[in-house]
C-alpha positions in Angstrom: -68.1 91.7 -18.2 -66.9 92.7 -21.6 -63.6 93.9 -20.2 -63.1 90.6 -18.3 -63.8 88.5 -21.4 -60.5 89.2 -23.1 -58.6 88.4 -19.9 -60.4 85.1 -19.4 -59.8 84.2 -23.0 -56.2 85.1 -22.9 -55.3 82.8 -19.9 -55.2 79.5 -21.8 -52.8 81.1 -24.3 -49.7 80.2 -22.3 -50.3 76.4 -22.1 -51.2 76.5 -25.8 -47.8 78.1 -26.5 -46.0 75.5 -24.5 -47.9 72.7 -26.3 -46.9 74.2 -29.7 -43.3 74.4 -28.6 -43.3 70.8 -27.5 -45.0 69.9 -30.8 -42.3 71.7 -32.7 -39.6 69.9 -30.8 -41.2 66.5 -31.5 -41.6 67.4 -35.1 -38.0 68.5 -35.3 -36.8 65.2 -33.7 -38.9 63.2 -36.1 -37.3 65.1 -39.0 -33.8 64.4 -37.6 -34.5 60.7 -37.1 -36.4 60.3 -40.4 -33.8 61.7 -42.8 -32.1 58.9 -44.7 -28.7 60.7 -44.6 -28.9 61.0 -40.8 -29.7 57.4 -40.5 -26.8 56.5 -42.7 -24.6 58.8 -40.7 -25.6 57.1 -37.4 -24.9 53.7 -39.0 -21.4 54.9 -39.9 -20.8 56.2 -36.4 -21.8 52.9 -34.9 -19.7 50.9 -37.4 -16.4 52.5 -36.3 -16.3 50.9 -32.8 -17.2 47.5 -34.3 -14.3 47.8 -36.8 -11.9 48.8 -33.9 -13.1 45.9 -31.8 -12.8 43.3 -34.5 -9.4 44.7 -35.6 -8.0 44.4 -32.0 -9.5 40.9 -31.6 -7.8 39.7 -34.8 -4.5 41.5 -34.2 -3.6 43.0 -30.8 -1.9 46.4 -31.2 1.8 46.7 -30.4 2.8 49.0 -27.5 2.8 52.7 -28.4 0.7 52.3 -31.5 -3.0 53.1 -32.1 -5.2 55.7 -30.5 -5.5 56.1 -26.7 -7.3 53.3 -24.9 -6.7 50.8 -27.8 -4.0 48.9 -26.0 -6.4 48.4 -23.0 -9.3 47.0 -25.0 -8.3 43.4 -24.4 -8.5 43.9 -20.6 -12.1 45.3 -20.6 -14.6 45.7 -23.4 -15.7 49.1 -22.2 -12.5 50.5 -23.6 -13.9 49.9 -27.1 -16.4 52.9 -27.0 -13.7 55.0 -25.3 -11.2 54.3 -28.1 -13.9 54.9 -30.8 -15.0 58.2 -29.2 -11.4 59.3 -29.1 -11.1 58.7 -32.9 -14.5 60.0 -33.9 -14.4 63.3 -31.9 -11.8 64.6 -34.3 -13.9 64.4 -37.5 -16.9 62.1 -37.7 -18.9 63.4 -34.8 -18.3 67.1 -35.6 -19.4 66.3 -39.2 -22.6 64.8 -37.9 -23.6 67.8 -35.8 -22.5 70.2 -38.6 -25.0 68.5 -40.9 -27.7 68.8 -38.3 -27.0 72.4 -37.8 -27.1 73.1 -41.5 -30.6 71.7 -41.7 -31.8 73.6 -38.6 -32.3 77.0 -40.2 -30.6 77.1 -43.6 -32.1 73.8 -44.6 -35.6 75.0 -43.7 -35.0 78.2 -45.7 -33.6 76.3 -48.6 -36.7 74.1 -48.8 -39.1 77.0 -48.3 -40.5 75.6 -45.1 -39.0 78.2 -42.7 -41.6 80.8 -43.7 -44.3 78.3 -42.9 -42.9 77.5 -39.5 -43.1 81.2 -38.5 -46.8 81.3 -39.3 -47.6 79.3 -36.2 -48.1 81.3 -33.0 -44.5 80.7 -31.9 -42.1 83.6 -32.0 -38.6 83.4 -33.5 -36.9 83.1 -30.1 -39.0 80.1 -29.1 -38.3 78.5 -32.5 -34.5 79.1 -32.2 -34.6 77.6 -28.7 -36.4 74.6 -30.0 -33.9 74.2 -32.8 -31.0 74.3 -30.3 -32.6 71.8 -28.0 -33.0 69.4 -30.9 -29.3 69.9 -31.8 -28.3 69.1 -28.2 -30.4 65.9 -28.3 -28.9 65.1 -31.7 -25.4 65.5 -30.1 -26.3 63.0 -27.4 -27.7 60.6 -29.9 -24.5 60.9 -32.0 -22.4 60.0 -28.9 -24.7 57.2 -28.0 -24.5 55.8 -31.6 -20.8 55.3 -30.9 -20.9 54.3 -27.3 -23.7 51.7 -27.3 -22.5 49.5 -30.2 -19.0 49.9 -28.9 -19.9 48.7 -25.4 -22.0 45.8 -26.8 -19.3 44.5 -29.2 -16.5 45.2 -26.7 -18.2 43.3 -23.9 -19.1 40.5 -26.3 -15.5 40.1 -27.6 -13.4 41.0 -24.5 -15.7 40.7 -21.5 -16.1 43.1 -18.6 -14.8 42.9 -15.1 -12.7 45.4 -13.3 -11.5 48.4 -15.3 -8.0 49.8 -14.9 -8.1 53.5 -14.6 -5.5 56.0 -15.9 -4.2 56.2 -12.3 -3.4 52.5 -12.3 -6.2 51.5 -9.8 -9.1 49.3 -10.7 -12.8 50.0 -10.7 -15.7 47.6 -10.4 -17.8 47.0 -13.5 -20.6 49.2 -12.1 -18.3 52.1 -11.4 -16.7 51.7 -14.9 -20.1 52.0 -16.5 -20.7 55.1 -14.4 -17.4 56.6 -15.7 -18.4 55.8 -19.2 -21.7 57.7 -18.7 -19.8 60.7 -17.4 -17.6 60.6 -20.6 -20.7 60.4 -22.8 -22.2 63.4 -21.1 -19.0 65.5 -21.3 -18.4 64.8 -24.9 -22.0 65.5 -25.8 -21.6 68.9 -24.1 -18.6 69.6 -26.3 -20.6 68.6 -29.4 -23.5 70.7 -28.3 -21.2 73.8 -28.1 -20.1 73.1 -31.7 -23.7 72.7 -32.7 -24.5 76.1 -31.3 -21.8 77.6 -33.5 -23.3 75.7 -36.5 -26.7 77.1 -35.6 -25.3 80.6 -35.8 -23.8 79.9 -39.2 -27.2 78.4 -40.2 -28.8 81.8 -39.7 -26.4 83.5 -42.1 -27.2 81.5 -45.3 -29.9 79.5 -47.0 -27.4 76.8 -48.1 -27.1 73.9 -45.5 -24.0 72.6 -47.3 -22.3 75.9 -46.7 -23.0 75.6 -43.0 -21.5 72.1 -42.9 -18.4 73.2 -44.7 -18.0 76.3 -42.4 -18.3 74.3 -39.2 -15.8 71.7 -40.4 -13.3 74.3 -41.5 -13.6 75.9 -38.1 -13.2 72.5 -36.4 -10.1 71.6 -38.5 -8.6 75.0 -37.9 -9.0 74.6 -34.2 -7.3 71.2 -34.3 -4.4 72.7 -36.3 -4.0 75.6 -33.9 -4.2 73.3 -31.0 -1.1 71.4 -32.3 1.0 74.6 -32.8 3.0 75.3 -29.7 3.8 78.9 -30.9 0.2 79.8 -30.2 -0.1 78.0 -26.9 -1.6 81.1 -25.3 -4.6 80.5 -27.6 -5.2 76.9 -26.7 -7.3 77.4 -23.6 -9.8 79.3 -25.7 -10.1 76.6 -28.3 -13.1 74.2 -28.1 -11.0 71.2 -29.1 -8.3 71.8 -26.5 -10.7 70.7 -23.8 -12.0 67.5 -25.4 -9.1 65.4 -24.2 -10.0 66.3 -20.6 -12.5 63.5 -20.6 -9.6 61.3 -19.7 -9.5 62.9 -16.3 -12.9 61.3 -15.7 -11.1 58.0 -15.9 -8.7 58.7 -13.1 -9.1 57.5 -9.5 -10.1 59.7 -7.9 -11.6 61.8 -10.7 -9.5 64.9 -11.5 -12.3 67.5 -11.9 -10.2 70.6 -12.8 -9.9 69.8 -16.5 -13.4 68.7 -17.1 -14.8 71.7 -15.2 -12.7 74.1 -17.3 -14.0 72.3 -20.4 -17.6 72.6 -19.4 -17.2 76.3 -18.7 -15.6 76.7 -22.2 -18.4 74.7 -23.8 -21.0 76.8 -22.0 -19.3 80.0 -23.1 -19.2 78.9 -26.8 -22.8 77.8 -26.7 -24.1 80.9 -25.0 -22.2 83.3 -27.3 -23.0 81.4 -30.4 -26.7 81.2 -29.5 -26.9 84.9 -28.7 -25.3 85.7 -32.1 -27.8 83.4 -33.8 -30.7 85.1 -32.0 -29.4 88.6 -32.9 -29.2 87.5 -36.5 -32.4 85.5 -36.7 -34.6 87.9 -34.8 -34.3 90.6 -37.4 -33.7 88.4 -40.4 -35.9 88.9 -43.4 -37.5 85.5 -44.2 -38.1 85.4 -47.9 -38.5 81.6 -48.4 
């Protein structure tokens, strides 16, 4: 009986560990949602499509000017979030996930709370997984912060109806919403990959601002390299080179080759960056 007692006592441990992991995730999401700078950032992200929609309403763009999809806004309001996402994927959205990644590990260490987190019965791998899941959710929320206000203001100012695809055919309103959801999911995957890189950087320092700067430098460097034809051989390996493939989701029929290559690249970035973060964090000496 004495030998059986530890076995019986140990059986409930797994559900408890899962509950602790879920509790950590909920706590992390509350922190992300509760920080004032994150709320301000979400407001800025949502303001851009509103500005674009109002600007187009007041003064229609001339042919050949403005970002992609801007000239099509007047034909269907759903082009407003597409135009805004095109603009914000260059700088604003990467900046938002860079800030979240900086807070993930480096921010906790800087505030002295990381050591406390590791005192609960959750190992470092589970904690790192929880942090990454929260960053993925944060990436989706960032995209939605642009897409939802953009769709609302766009439909309010320009209406809905059939959407003209990049192939020249037209989609019903229901199909157009479905394509927008595909674009949201695709771009969120791209941001999640960048967030994984930021998570790795976050394990290297205790200064969250350093993580944000490092992620943005990497993002800007990739955009610069993507525009240099002399290094075209490098382009397929750059995260940003596959972002524009979301346009293939707006063709009729959908051209899947580009988005699938993009998803494979995003997954490779996320997997490699997370493994590097795990290798660093698993043996890291937590002093604060």
